[in-house]
N, CA, C and O atoms as a DFTB+ gen file, in Angstrom:
360 C
 N C O
     1  1      12.134     -21.956      41.111
     2  2      10.840     -21.306      40.994
     3  2      10.316     -20.996      42.395
     4  3      10.414     -21.812      43.312
     5  1       9.764     -19.807      42.532
     6  2       9.138     -19.396      43.768
     7  2       7.650     -19.247      43.490
     8  3       7.245     -18.628      42.506
     9  1       6.841     -19.826      44.376
    10  2       5.367     -19.735      44.248
    11  2       4.829     -19.079      45.524
    12  3       5.052     -19.554      46.637
    13  1       4.118     -17.979      45.321
    14  2       3.588     -17.177      46.417
    15  2       2.058     -17.218      46.380
    16  3       1.458     -17.009      45.326
    17  1       1.430     -17.486      47.523
    18  2      -0.008     -17.486      47.613
    19  2      -0.500     -16.149      48.192
    20  3      -0.322     -15.869      49.378
    21  1      -1.116     -15.338      47.335
    22  2      -1.688     -14.054      47.728
    23  2      -3.161     -14.045      47.389
    24  3      -3.710     -12.997      47.049
    25  1      -3.810     -15.189      47.476
    26  2      -5.215     -15.368      47.044
    27  2      -6.242     -15.012      48.109
    28  3      -7.415     -14.815      47.793
    29  1      -5.825     -14.928      49.345
    30  2      -6.785     -14.708      50.436
    31  2      -7.327     -15.976      51.032
    32  3      -8.103     -15.929      51.987
    33  1      -6.927     -17.139      50.478
    34  2      -7.343     -18.427      51.041
    35  2      -6.272     -19.468      50.789
    36  3      -5.325     -19.222      50.042
    37  1      -6.416     -20.623      51.405
    38  2      -5.446     -21.691      51.244
    39  2      -5.576     -22.295      49.844
    40  3      -6.682     -22.466      49.331
    41  1      -4.450     -22.609      49.245
    42  2      -4.447     -23.377      47.992
    43  2      -4.492     -24.845      48.402
    44  3      -3.549     -25.348      49.013
    45  1      -5.568     -25.525      48.073
    46  2      -5.729     -26.921      48.502
    47  2      -4.998     -27.891      47.590
    48  3      -4.581     -28.965      48.024
    49  1      -4.838     -27.508      46.301
    50  2      -4.135     -28.369      45.351
    51  2      -3.281     -27.481      44.443
    52  3      -3.766     -26.506      43.869
    53  1      -2.025     -27.833      44.329
    54  2      -1.072     -27.051      43.533
    55  2      -0.273     -28.004      42.648
    56  3       0.418     -28.899      43.135
    57  1      -0.384     -27.791      41.339
    58  2       0.267     -28.695      40.391
    59  2       1.083     -27.880      39.392
    60  3       0.606     -26.876      38.863
    61  1       2.302     -28.312      39.140
    62  2       3.183     -27.720      38.155
    63  2       3.462     -28.733      37.085
    64  3       3.986     -29.812      37.362
    65  1       3.112     -28.391      35.841
    66  2       3.422     -29.250      34.697
    67  2       4.636     -28.682      33.997
    68  3       4.657     -27.507      33.631
    69  1       5.655     -29.518      33.809
    70  2       6.901     -29.078      33.176
    71  2       7.162     -29.966      31.957
    72  3       7.077     -31.191      32.046
    73  1       7.476     -29.350      30.835
    74  2       7.816     -30.092      29.630
    75  2       9.217     -29.711      29.185
    76  3       9.520     -28.532      29.001
    77  1      10.071     -30.715      29.011
    78  2      11.424     -30.493      28.523
    79  2      11.888     -31.738      27.784
    80  3      11.585     -32.860      28.190
    81  1      12.598     -31.542      26.738
    82  2      13.133     -32.646      25.906
    83  2      12.023     -33.611      25.478
    84  3      12.244     -34.818      25.387
    85  1      10.836     -33.072      25.219
    86  2       9.739     -33.889      24.731
    87  2       9.027     -34.724      25.794
    88  3       8.159     -35.535      25.469
    89  1       9.386     -34.531      27.046
    90  2       8.784     -35.291      28.133
    91  2       8.058     -34.321      29.077
    92  3       8.579     -33.260      29.421
    93  1       6.843     -34.713      29.488
    94  2       6.111     -33.884      30.429
    95  2       6.111     -34.496      31.805
    96  3       5.856     -35.691      31.960
    97  1       6.396     -33.685      32.813
    98  2       6.402     -34.115      34.203
    99  2       5.355     -33.323      34.967
   100  3       5.082     -32.171      34.631
   101  1       4.772     -33.923      35.983
   102  2       3.846     -33.224      36.866
   103  2       4.413     -33.267      38.273
   104  3       4.787     -34.323      38.782
   105  1       4.468     -32.098      38.886
   106  2       4.941     -31.963      40.265
   107  2       3.779     -31.464      41.108
   108  3       3.173     -30.440      40.794
   109  1       3.469     -32.188      42.183
   110  2       2.385     -31.815      43.073
   111  2       2.963     -31.332      44.408
   112  3       3.948     -31.871      44.912
   113  1       2.323     -30.304      44.960
   114  2       2.788     -29.709      46.214
   115  2       1.725     -29.870      47.301
   116  3       0.544     -30.072      47.019
   117  1       2.177     -29.777      48.536
   118  2       1.288     -29.782      49.691
   119  2       0.432     -28.501      49.672
   120  3       0.810     -27.523      49.027
   121  1      -0.711     -28.498      50.368
   122  2      -1.505     -27.258      50.438
   123  2      -0.648     -26.092      50.917
   124  3       0.248     -26.245      51.746
   125  1      -0.960     -24.916      50.360
   126  2      -0.162     -23.724      50.661
   127  2      -1.109     -22.668      51.242
   128  3      -2.047     -22.218      50.583
   129  1      -0.839     -22.291      52.482
   130  2      -1.657     -21.286      53.168
   131  2      -1.461     -19.907      52.549
   132  3      -0.444     -19.628      51.915
   133  1      -2.461     -19.052      52.750
   134  2      -2.408     -17.680      52.268
   135  2      -1.185     -16.985      52.865
   136  3      -0.817     -17.219      54.016
   137  1      -0.564     -16.125      52.052
   138  2       0.598     -15.314      52.429
   139  2       1.876     -16.155      52.624
   140  3       2.863     -15.651      53.161
   141  1       1.866     -17.428      52.195
   142  2       3.035     -18.285      52.314
   143  2       3.690     -18.437      50.952
   144  3       3.050     -18.268      49.915
   145  1       4.981     -18.759      50.974
   146  2       5.779     -18.924      49.754
   147  2       6.485     -20.271      49.816
   148  3       6.977     -20.682      50.867
   149  1       6.528     -20.956      48.667
   150  2       7.357     -22.147      48.562
   151  2       8.343     -21.953      47.417
   152  3       8.086     -21.206      46.474
   153  1       9.469     -22.636      47.520
   154  2      10.447     -22.619      46.437
   155  2      10.738     -24.025      46.018
   156  3      10.794     -24.934      46.846
   157  1      10.927     -24.212      44.717
   158  2      11.242     -25.527      44.182
   159  2      12.232     -25.384      43.035
   160  3      12.325     -24.330      42.405
   161  1      12.953     -26.434      42.779
   162  2      13.860     -26.496      41.623
   163  2      13.534     -27.749      40.840
   164  3      13.106     -28.754      41.407
   165  1      13.739     -27.686      39.527
   166  2      13.546     -28.835      38.686
   167  2      14.493     -28.755      37.510
   168  3      14.995     -27.682      37.172
   169  1      14.731     -29.885      36.895
   170  2      15.695     -29.983      35.817
   171  2      15.064     -29.626      34.474
   172  3      13.998     -30.128      34.118
   173  1      15.738     -28.756      33.744
   174  2      15.343     -28.400      32.373
   175  2      16.509     -28.757      31.446
   176  3      17.638     -28.315      31.664
   177  1      16.239     -29.532      30.446
   178  2      17.271     -29.888      29.473
   179  2      17.237     -28.873      28.349
   180  3      16.483     -29.024      27.389
   181  1      18.057     -27.835      28.468
   182  2      18.115     -26.768      27.463
   183  2      17.022     -25.746      27.649
   184  3      17.242     -24.681      28.226
   185  1      15.826     -26.078      27.153
   186  2      14.681     -25.184      27.298
   187  2      13.416     -26.025      27.447
   188  3      13.413     -27.228      27.184
   189  1      12.362     -25.375      27.868
   190  2      11.118     -26.096      28.049
   191  2       9.955     -25.155      28.366
   192  3      10.068     -23.934      28.259
   193  1       8.852     -25.754      28.752
   194  2       7.674     -24.978      29.085
   195  2       7.092     -25.476      30.399
   196  3       7.419     -26.560      30.881
   197  1       6.235     -24.665      30.949
   198  2       5.599     -25.059      32.219
   199  2       4.238     -24.372      32.340
   200  3       3.965     -23.368      31.681
   201  1       3.398     -24.940      33.197
   202  2       2.129     -24.311      33.541
   203  2       1.799     -24.667      34.987
   204  3       1.933     -25.816      35.405
   205  1       1.366     -23.662      35.738
   206  2       1.002     -23.823      37.123
   207  2      -0.516     -23.804      37.238
   208  3      -1.195     -22.966      36.643
   209  1      -1.028     -24.749      38.019
   210  2      -2.495     -24.816      38.263
   211  2      -2.733     -24.853      39.768
   212  3      -2.118     -25.651      40.476
   213  1      -3.608     -24.006      40.251
   214  2      -3.902     -23.938      41.676
   215  2      -5.408     -24.062      41.900
   216  3      -6.202     -23.424      41.209
   217  1      -5.789     -24.889      42.869
   218  2      -7.182     -24.992      43.272
   219  2      -7.298     -24.398      44.662
   220  3      -6.646     -24.860      45.599
   221  1      -8.137     -23.362      44.797
   222  2      -8.327     -22.693      46.083
   223  2      -9.283     -23.487      46.963
   224  3      -9.977     -24.394      46.505
   225  1      -9.296     -23.117      48.246
   226  2     -10.112     -23.820      49.216
   227  2     -11.605     -23.793      48.851
   228  3     -12.345     -24.705      49.220
   229  1     -12.050     -22.755      48.131
   230  2     -13.482     -22.653      47.759
   231  2     -13.796     -23.471      46.501
   232  3     -14.938     -23.469      46.042
   233  1     -12.786     -24.180      45.926
   234  2     -12.997     -24.999      44.756
   235  2     -12.640     -24.334      43.440
   236  3     -12.591     -25.001      42.407
   237  1     -12.390     -23.036      43.458
   238  2     -12.009     -22.317      42.229
   239  2     -10.638     -22.771      41.744
   240  3      -9.688     -22.847      42.523
   241  1     -10.541     -23.073      40.450
   242  2      -9.277     -23.497      39.858
   243  2      -8.724     -22.375      38.981
   244  3      -9.430     -21.806      38.149
   245  1      -7.436     -22.072      39.191
   246  2      -6.761     -21.028      38.450
   247  2      -5.607     -21.656      37.675
   248  3      -4.915     -22.530      38.196
   249  1      -5.397     -21.222      36.445
   250  2      -4.262     -21.720      35.643
   251  2      -3.457     -20.531      35.135
   252  3      -4.003     -19.541      34.647
   253  1      -2.151     -20.662      35.266
   254  2      -1.253     -19.643      34.710
   255  2      -1.102     -19.848      33.213
   256  3      -1.478     -20.886      32.668
   257  1      -0.545     -18.838      32.562
   258  2      -0.237     -18.977      31.152
   259  2       0.860     -20.016      30.953
   260  3       1.594     -20.336      31.889
   261  1       0.972     -20.540      29.742
   262  2       2.078     -21.430      29.432
   263  2       3.357     -20.618      29.450
   264  3       3.508     -19.666      28.685
   265  1       4.280     -20.995      30.325
   266  2       5.520     -20.247      30.472
   267  2       6.678     -20.919      29.738
   268  3       6.702     -22.139      29.580
   269  1       7.613     -20.126      29.305
   270  2       8.835     -20.615      28.659
   271  2       9.959     -20.503      29.669
   272  3      10.055     -19.515      30.397
   273  1      10.812     -21.523      29.713
   274  2      11.909     -21.508      30.696
   275  2      13.142     -22.167      30.102
   276  3      13.047     -23.111      29.318
   277  1      14.296     -21.654      30.489
   278  2      15.571     -22.237      30.112
   279  2      16.380     -22.492      31.390
   280  3      16.094     -21.921      32.443
   281  1      17.378     -23.347      31.281
   282  2      18.252     -23.593      32.433
   283  2      18.806     -22.270      32.940
   284  3      19.223     -21.428      32.145
   285  1      18.813     -22.079      34.242
   286  2      19.333     -20.857      34.843
   287  2      18.300     -19.774      35.075
   288  3      18.589     -18.795      35.763
   289  1      17.089     -19.918      34.517
   290  2      16.048     -18.920      34.750
   291  2      15.588     -18.959      36.208
   292  3      15.599     -20.013      36.844
   293  1      15.190     -17.817      36.720
   294  2      14.530     -17.714      38.013
   295  2      13.126     -17.202      37.732
   296  3      12.946     -16.157      37.108
   297  1      12.132     -17.953      38.200
   298  2      10.729     -17.645      37.915
   299  2       9.996     -17.437      39.235
   300  3      10.176     -18.192      40.190
   301  1       9.162     -16.393      39.268
   302  2       8.317     -16.140      40.436
   303  2       6.869     -16.158      39.955
   304  3       6.493     -15.425      39.040
   305  1       6.074     -17.002      40.585
   306  2       4.643     -17.131      40.281
   307  2       3.856     -16.618      41.494
   308  3       4.148     -16.977      42.635
   309  1       2.865     -15.781      41.229
   310  2       2.029     -15.266      42.313
   311  2       0.595     -15.685      42.052
   312  3       0.028     -15.347      41.012
   313  1       0.002     -16.420      42.989
   314  2      -1.391     -16.853      42.861
   315  2      -2.252     -15.837      43.609
   316  3      -2.088     -15.598      44.805
   317  1      -3.179     -15.250      42.846
   318  2      -4.152     -14.302      43.435
   319  2      -5.550     -14.859      43.196
   320  3      -5.714     -15.832      42.461
   321  1      -6.537     -14.258      43.801
   322  2      -7.925     -14.775      43.687
   323  2      -8.453     -14.692      42.260
   324  3      -9.388     -15.412      41.909
   325  1      -7.871     -13.826      41.432
   326  2      -8.363     -13.669      40.067
   327  2      -7.420     -14.207      39.002
   328  3      -7.677     -14.013      37.814
   329  1      -6.318     -14.889      39.391
   330  2      -5.423     -15.445      38.410
   331  2      -4.005     -15.648      38.918
   332  3      -3.711     -15.397      40.087
   333  1      -3.139     -16.098      38.043
   334  2      -1.757     -16.358      38.363
   335  2      -0.882     -15.491      37.471
   336  3      -1.058     -15.480      36.253
   337  1       0.058     -14.767      38.065
   338  2       0.975     -13.922      37.293
   339  2       2.395     -14.482      37.440
   340  3       2.732     -15.132      38.430
   341  1       3.197     -14.209      36.440
   342  2       4.531     -14.765      36.376
   343  2       5.551     -13.706      36.002
   344  3       5.276     -12.843      35.168
   345  1       6.737     -13.767      36.617
   346  2       7.857     -12.952      36.163
   347  2       9.079     -13.852      36.133
   348  3       9.251     -14.719      36.989
   349  1       9.921     -13.635      35.142
   350  2      11.142     -14.447      34.987
   351  2      12.342     -13.526      34.843
   352  3      12.263     -12.452      34.247
   353  1      13.445     -13.975      35.400
   354  2      14.700     -13.249      35.229
   355  2      15.744     -14.273      34.803
   356  3      15.654     -15.458      35.125
   357  1      16.730     -13.783      34.075
   358  2      17.765     -14.679      33.519
   359  2      19.114     -14.262      33.995
   360  3      20.114     -14.886      33.641
């Protein structure tokens, strides 16, 4: 998964919730400056779901839609000031 910050400000808190095989995991990231990108990998057993939540420096919290993911998917999340968008390729 690639997460890009295009919000115009630093993301002070970034959390990824992943659910697979009936278990939910939370992954927390360091603050992400504007115009920066991070990449992460995580284990999915068959298929699962995820949701990204970002808190901007001004305190605004943004949540992405609940995403569907399978092993081998490549997902790009873009955090903007008005929301989070997602694209997936297989």
